[in-house]
C-alpha positions as CSV (number, residue, x, y, z in Angstrom):
1,C,-20.8,2.3,-4.5
2,V,-20.9,4.6,-1.5
3,G,-17.2,4.1,-1.2
4,C,-15.0,1.2,-2.4
5,V,-11.6,-0.1,-1.6
6,W,-10.2,-2.7,-4.1
7,F,-7.2,-4.9,-3.5
8,F,-5.1,-5.4,-6.7
9,G,-1.8,-6.5,-5.0
10,V,-1.1,-7.7,-1.5
11,R,2.3,-9.4,-1.7
12,G,5.6,-8.0,-0.3
13,S,9.2,-7.9,-1.5
14,M,8.6,-9.6,-4.9
15,A,5.8,-11.0,-7.0
16,S,5.2,-14.7,-6.5
17,A,3.1,-16.4,-9.2
18,G,2.4,-20.1,-9.0
19,S,0.1,-22.9,-7.9
20,N,0.6,-21.9,-4.2
21,T,-0.6,-18.3,-4.5
22,H,-4.0,-18.6,-6.3
23,I,-6.2,-17.8,-3.3
24,F,-4.4,-14.7,-2.0
25,G,-2.6,-13.6,-5.2
26,G,1.0,-13.0,-6.0
27,N,1.1,-9.4,-7.1
28,T,2.9,-6.7,-5.1
29,S,1.3,-3.7,-3.4
30,C,-1.6,-1.8,-5.1
31,V,-4.8,-0.7,-3.5
32,Y,-7.5,1.4,-5.3
33,I,-10.0,3.7,-3.5
34,E,-13.1,5.1,-5.2
35,Q,-15.5,7.6,-3.8
36,S,-19.2,7.6,-4.4
37,N,-18.7,10.7,-6.7
38,G,-16.3,8.7,-8.9
39,K,-13.1,10.4,-7.7
40,D,-10.4,7.8,-7.1
41,L,-6.9,7.3,-5.7
42,I,-4.3,4.6,-6.3
43,L,-2.1,3.5,-3.4
44,D,1.3,2.2,-4.5
45,S,2.4,0.9,-7.9
46,G,3.5,-2.7,-7.5
47,T,2.6,-5.3,-10.1
48,G,-1.0,-5.2,-9.0
49,I,-1.4,-1.9,-10.8
50,V,-1.1,-3.7,-14.2
51,E,-4.6,-5.2,-14.0
52,L,-6.0,-1.9,-12.6
53,G,-4.5,0.0,-15.5
54,T,-6.3,-2.2,-18.0
55,R,-9.6,-1.3,-16.3
56,L,-8.7,2.4,-16.2
57,L,-8.2,2.5,-20.0
58,E,-12.0,2.6,-20.2
59,T,-12.1,6.0,-18.5
60,Q,-10.5,9.4,-19.3
61,S,-10.4,10.9,-15.8
62,P,-7.2,12.1,-14.3
63,I,-5.2,9.4,-12.4
64,N,-3.6,10.0,-9.0
65,I,-1.0,7.6,-7.6
66,L,0.1,7.9,-3.9
67,L,3.4,6.1,-3.2
68,T,4.5,5.0,0.3
69,H,8.2,4.6,-0.7
70,N,10.4,3.5,-3.6
71,H,11.3,-0.1,-2.9
72,W,10.8,-2.2,-6.1
73,D,7.7,-4.0,-4.9
74,H,5.9,-0.6,-4.7
75,I,6.9,0.8,-8.0
76,Q,7.7,-2.1,-10.3
77,G,4.3,-2.2,-12.0
78,F,4.5,1.3,-13.3
79,P,6.3,0.6,-16.6
80,F,3.4,-1.9,-17.5
81,F,0.6,0.5,-16.4
82,K,-1.2,1.0,-19.7
83,P,-2.6,4.5,-19.1
84,I,1.0,5.9,-19.2
85,Y,1.0,5.1,-23.0
86,Q,-2.2,7.0,-23.6
87,P,-1.5,10.4,-25.3
88,N,-2.1,13.3,-22.9
89,R,-3.6,11.1,-20.1
90,D,-3.3,13.2,-17.0
91,I,-1.3,11.2,-14.3
92,T,-0.1,12.7,-11.0
93,I,2.3,10.7,-8.8
94,T,2.9,11.8,-5.2
95,V,6.0,10.1,-3.8
96,G,6.6,9.1,-0.2
97,N,8.9,11.1,2.1
98,V,12.0,8.9,1.7
99,D,15.4,9.5,3.2
100,D,17.3,9.7,-0.1
101,K,15.9,12.8,-1.8
102,K,17.9,12.1,-4.9
103,S,15.7,8.9,-5.5
104,Q,12.3,10.7,-5.3
105,D,11.9,10.1,-9.0
106,A,12.7,6.4,-8.9
107,I,9.3,5.4,-10.3
108,L,10.2,7.2,-13.5
109,K,14.0,6.6,-13.5
110,Q,13.4,2.9,-13.6
111,M,12.4,3.5,-17.2
112,S,15.8,4.9,-18.3
113,G,19.2,3.7,-19.5
114,S,19.4,-0.1,-19.8
115,Y,16.7,-0.7,-17.2
116,F,13.7,-0.6,-19.6
117,P,13.2,-0.4,-23.4
118,V,10.9,2.7,-23.2
119,C,12.4,5.9,-21.6
120,Y,10.1,7.8,-19.3
121,Q,10.8,11.0,-21.3
122,D,9.1,9.4,-24.3
123,L,5.8,8.5,-22.6
124,P,2.8,10.1,-24.3
125,A,0.9,10.6,-21.1
126,S,1.1,13.9,-19.2
127,I,2.9,12.9,-16.0
128,T,3.4,15.2,-13.0
129,L,5.6,14.2,-10.0
130,N,4.8,15.7,-6.5
131,T,7.8,15.4,-4.3
132,D,6.8,17.6,-1.4
133,L,3.2,16.8,-0.4
134,S,4.0,13.7,1.7
135,S,6.3,15.8,3.9
136,Q,3.2,17.7,5.0
137,K,1.1,16.5,7.9
138,Q,-2.1,16.9,5.9
139,F,-3.1,17.7,2.3
140,T,-6.0,17.3,-0.1
141,L,-5.6,15.2,-3.2
142,N,-8.4,14.7,-5.8
143,G,-11.1,15.3,-3.2
144,F,-9.5,13.0,-0.5
145,L,-8.2,14.5,2.8
146,V,-4.9,12.8,3.4
147,S,-2.9,12.7,6.6
148,T,0.7,11.4,6.9
149,A,3.0,9.7,9.3
150,P,6.6,8.5,8.8
151,L,7.1,4.7,8.4
152,N,9.5,2.7,10.4
153,H,11.2,1.2,7.4
154,P,14.8,1.2,5.9
155,G,15.1,4.2,3.6
156,G,12.0,5.9,5.1
157,G,8.6,6.3,3.6
158,T,5.1,7.6,4.4
159,A,1.9,6.1,5.8
160,Y,-1.4,7.6,4.9
161,C,-4.8,8.1,6.5
162,I,-7.4,8.9,3.8
163,K,-10.8,10.4,4.5
164,A,-13.7,10.5,2.0
165,D,-17.4,9.8,2.1
166,D,-17.3,10.2,5.9
167,K,-15.0,7.1,6.1
168,K,-11.4,6.7,7.1
169,V,-8.9,4.3,5.5
170,A,-5.4,3.9,7.0
171,Y,-2.7,2.5,4.7
172,V,0.5,1.6,6.6
173,T,3.0,-0.4,4.6
174,D,5.9,-1.3,5.0
175,N,6.2,-0.6,8.7
176,E,7.9,-2.2,11.7
177,L,5.9,-1.5,14.8
178,N,8.7,-2.6,17.1
179,P,12.0,-1.6,15.4
180,P,15.4,-2.3,17.1
181,E,16.4,1.4,16.8
182,K,14.4,4.5,17.8
183,A,11.1,4.5,15.9
184,N,10.1,7.3,13.5
185,T,6.6,6.8,14.8
186,S,5.9,5.2,18.1
187,I,3.1,2.8,19.0
188,S,1.2,5.5,20.8
189,E,1.6,7.8,17.8
190,W,0.3,5.1,15.5
191,V,-2.7,4.6,17.7
192,N,-3.5,8.3,17.5
193,F,-2.9,8.3,13.7
194,I,-5.2,5.4,12.8
195,E,-7.7,5.6,15.7
196,G,-11.2,4.7,14.7
197,A,-10.4,3.9,11.1
198,D,-13.1,2.0,9.2
199,L,-10.3,0.0,7.5
200,L,-6.7,-0.5,8.5
201,I,-4.4,-1.9,5.8
202,H,-1.2,-2.8,7.5
203,D,1.9,-4.7,6.6
204,A,2.4,-8.0,8.6
205,Q,4.9,-9.9,6.6
206,F,6.3,-11.8,9.6
207,I,5.1,-14.3,12.2
208,D,6.9,-14.7,15.5
209,A,9.0,-17.6,14.1
210,D,10.6,-15.1,11.6
211,L,12.2,-13.2,14.5
212,P,14.8,-12.4,15.7
213,L,16.5,-13.0,12.4
214,K,14.4,-10.4,10.6
215,H,14.2,-7.9,13.4
216,G,15.0,-4.5,11.8
217,W,14.0,-5.5,8.3
218,G,11.1,-3.0,8.4
219,H,8.0,-5.3,8.7
220,S,5.6,-6.2,11.5
221,T,4.2,-9.5,12.9
222,I,0.6,-10.5,12.6
223,D,0.1,-10.3,16.4
224,Q,1.7,-6.8,16.6
225,V,-0.8,-5.5,14.0
226,A,-3.8,-7.2,15.7
227,E,-2.9,-5.7,19.0
228,L,-2.4,-2.2,17.5
229,A,-5.8,-2.4,15.8
230,I,-7.5,-3.3,19.1
231,K,-5.8,-0.4,20.9
232,A,-6.9,2.0,18.1
233,S,-10.5,0.7,17.9
234,I,-10.3,-0.2,14.3
235,K,-13.4,-1.6,12.6
236,N,-11.8,-3.8,9.9
237,V,-8.1,-4.9,9.4
238,V,-6.5,-6.3,6.3
239,I,-2.9,-7.4,6.6
240,I,-0.8,-7.2,3.5
241,S,2.8,-7.4,2.3
242,H,2.6,-11.2,2.6
243,D,6.0,-12.9,2.5
244,P,6.6,-14.0,-1.2
245,S,7.3,-17.6,0.0
246,R,4.1,-17.8,2.1
247,T,1.7,-20.2,0.5
248,D,-2.0,-20.1,0.4
249,E,-2.2,-22.9,2.9
250,Q,0.1,-21.0,5.3
251,L,-1.9,-17.8,4.9
252,L,-5.2,-19.7,5.5
253,A,-3.6,-21.1,8.7
254,I,-2.5,-17.5,9.7
255,E,-6.0,-16.2,9.1
256,K,-7.6,-19.1,11.1
257,Y,-5.2,-18.3,14.0
258,L,-6.1,-14.5,13.8
259,H,-9.8,-15.3,13.9
260,T,-9.4,-17.7,16.8
261,Q,-7.2,-15.3,18.8
262,Y,-8.8,-11.9,18.1
263,A,-12.3,-12.4,16.6
264,Q,-14.0,-11.1,19.8
265,Q,-12.0,-7.9,19.6
266,V,-11.5,-7.0,15.9
267,K,-12.4,-8.1,12.4
268,I,-9.1,-9.1,10.8
269,E,-8.2,-11.0,7.6
270,C,-5.3,-11.7,5.3
271,G,-5.4,-9.5,2.2
272,R,-6.6,-11.2,-1.1
273,E,-6.4,-9.9,-4.6
274,G,-9.8,-9.1,-5.8
275,R,-11.2,-8.3,-2.3
276,V,-13.5,-5.3,-2.3
277,F,-14.7,-3.4,0.7
278,D,-17.9,-1.4,0.2
279,F,-18.7,1.3,2.7
């Protein structure tokens, strides 16, 4: 492919398997980007990374994981990511710029004590943890040019704009575009950050009916994301971090509403496991 973006997990908060999640999937956040030269990058390590790991067993290339933050739905798939059990497999993890610096190694520490039967110190893979890259405005990782912006989310975290193959992918989850307190990143700053992206992947766990009860929980509404995308001249939008209780039927209805409301201004859809964007 010239450039591919694969969706392996699009659910927020917790995995939700069952008869009502077959169409969109029930795995938590994981997106995979592959360049035309074969270099790749994994965004987040929710339960979606498990299937991806099985595929990556067929390769021996170094693995790079870029985390937004340390909430469970973004790291909980890592202990079941099969390449970590491959002797000397080269795996680099870049963590998000979270508020609690003592928790920067949470993705590894979840495999310690009574939390998990295998301790991270005993993993045969060669694992490196980057704790400072995401605090930089821009850096290069495995041939990708990565820009950063702070998320509006409890506990902090980092959004990423990733450039490769002359394309731009913006990954912004979990993020509240209109938080009750002062925003870490304002709407105008988001517009500048993601402007002109070929693909915007943005959290939209809420609909208007979820507010005001969930105002301040660190997630956006579907309309807020659509309006942001229009302001920033985005080519394609995929909303993710679906509420774990949101059924396929409800998500199809949301997608129909988005198409009806915004189809003339932006291409927008609800994220599905297995969806692939070719550029």
